N, C-alpha and C positions, 0 to 999 in steps of 0.2 A: 363389752360392746364397742368401746373405742379401739381396742386392739384389733378386733375383727374388722372394723372399718379401715384401719391402717393397712391391714393385710390385703383387703379387697382393692383398695386404692393402689397399693404397690403392684399387685398382680395386673390390674388394668393398665397402669403406666408401662410396665414391662412388656405387656402384649402390644401396646401401642408403639413402643420403640421398636420391637421386633418386626411388627408389621411395616413400619416406616422404612426400616432397613431393607426388608425384602422388596418392598415397592420400589425403592431407589435402585436396587440392583437390577430388577426387571426393566425399569425405565432405561437405565444405562445400556443394558444389553439390547433392547429394541432399537435404541437410537445410535448404535455403534456406527452406522453408516452415515449419520448426519452429525456434523460437528459445527458448533458456532464459529463464525469467522474470528480471526485473530484480533480484529479491530473492535471486538465487543458488540458488533451489530448482530441482528437476528437473521442474517442471511444464511441460507443453507448451502453448504458446499458439498460437492460430490466426492466420491472415493478417488476419482481421478482429478488431481489438483490443477491440471491444465484445462480441463473441460468443466468449467464451473458455470452454473446457471443461477442467477439471482432470482429466486422464485417470488420474492416479495415485490420486486421492481422490474416488471417486464420491459423489454426494450434496451436493457443494459447489455453490454457485450459479455459474451461467455468465454472468450479467449483473448489473451493479449495479442496485440499486433506485433510486428517485428520490423527491424530496419529494412528487411527485404521488401517491405510494402512500398518503399520509396527508392526504386532501382535507378531513377534518373538523378538522384543526388550523388554528386561525386565526393567521395570521402578523401580528405587531404592525405598526402603521404607523410606530412609532418604537422604536428599541432603547434600553434603559436605558444611561446612561453607565457604570454599574457593572453588569457582567454577566460571564458565563462564555461563552467561545467554545470549541466543540469543533471542531477542524480534523481532517479526514481528508485528508492529502496523498497523492496517488497519481500513478502514471505512466500513459501511454496504454495500454501493454501490461500486462495484469494477470492474476494467477493466481487460482485459486478461493479460497484463504485470504484474499487481499487483498480480494476482493469480499465475502466472508462478514463480515469485520471491519467493513467500511464499512456493510453492510446492518444488522448487529447494532447498531452505534453509533447509526445513524439511528433504528432502531426503539426503542431504549432512550430516546433523547431525545424522540421524538414521542409515545411511549406513556406511559412512566413519569414523564417530566418535562414533560408537555404544558403544565401551568399556567405553568411558568417560560418556556417558549417563547412562549406567548400574551401574557405580560406583559412581554416584552422582556428578561428576565433571563438567557435562555439562547439562544445562537445556534449553529446547525449550519452548517458550511461544508465541502463536499467539493471539493477543488481539485486540478486536474491540473497538476503542476509541470513537465510537459514543454511546456506552453504558454508562449510567450515572456512574456506579461504576468504570469505567476505565478512566474517564475524567482527573483525577489527573495526569496521565502519560503525558498529553499534556504539562503541565507546567514543570513537572519534567525533561523531556527530550527535551523540546523546539520543540515539534512535529508540523509539518505543515500539513502533510497528511500521506500517507503510508510511513513507514520507517522501515529499517532493522538496528537494534541497537545491538551492541556487548557490554556486560557489564562484568566487573571483580568484583566479590564479594569476600571480605576478611572478615573473622569473621562475616559473615551474612549481611554485609553492602556493598552496591555498592561503590566501591572506584574510578572506572574509567569506562568511557563508550565512545563509538564512533558510529556515524551514518555513515554507509557505503552507500554513495551516488553513488558510482561507478556502483552498480548493475543496476541503472536506464539507464545507457548508454549501458549496456551489454545484456539486455534482448533479443535483436534481435539475439544474437549468444549464443545459449544455452550452448555450450561447454565452452565458455568464462565465462558465468555466473557461471557455476559450479566451474570453476577454481578460480574465484574471491572469491566466498564464501568459498571454501575449503581452499585457501591460507590465507584468513583473519582469519578464525577460527583456523587454525593451529598456526598462530602467537599468537592469544589470549590464546590458550591451552598451548603454550610454556611458557607463563608467569607464569602458575601454577606450572610447573615442577621446582624442586629445582636445 
C-alpha cells in the first residue's frame, strides 16, 4: 500500500513538473515581444528600442530627445581642460523613466547652464553602454544600468565623479526631478569657480 502511494505521488509530482515546464515555455513564447526593462521595473518595452511607450505610466516620454532639440546652443570648438561632464549612461532598451531623466538632464544643461556649455566648462554626453566601444565605462564608473553621473575634470582628467541615484526616486515628480538635477549641477559648477 505504501509503495503504491509512493508511485502515485511520484507520478503526480512528475506530471506537475512537466506541466510547469510546458506552461513556462508557452508563457515565454507568448511574451517574446514584451521584455522587462533592464532596470528591473515592470515597464513594457517594444520590439523597437527607440520607440518605447511606458504603458504603466502614461505621460512619460516614449523617445529620447537629442542635442538637435537645442539648435540655438553654440557648441564650443574646444572644451576647457577644467570642466564638468554630465554623463547619462543608458542601454539600448529603455523605459519611460529612463528617457524622462535623460531628457530632463539635457534640458537643464542646455537651458539653465547654457553659458557653461558655450564656454566649454560643461559637457553633456548620452552614451549607450550596450555598444561595444562604450563598454569600458561600465568598469570605469561601476555602472549597473542607466546612470546619471557628474564628473569633475581637471587638466583633462577626471578627478572626481558621483552617481546621482536620487533622480530614480524623483522621476514621478518632474518639478522635483528638474530641481535635483539643477541643484546638483550648480554644486558641481561651483567647484570650478575660483
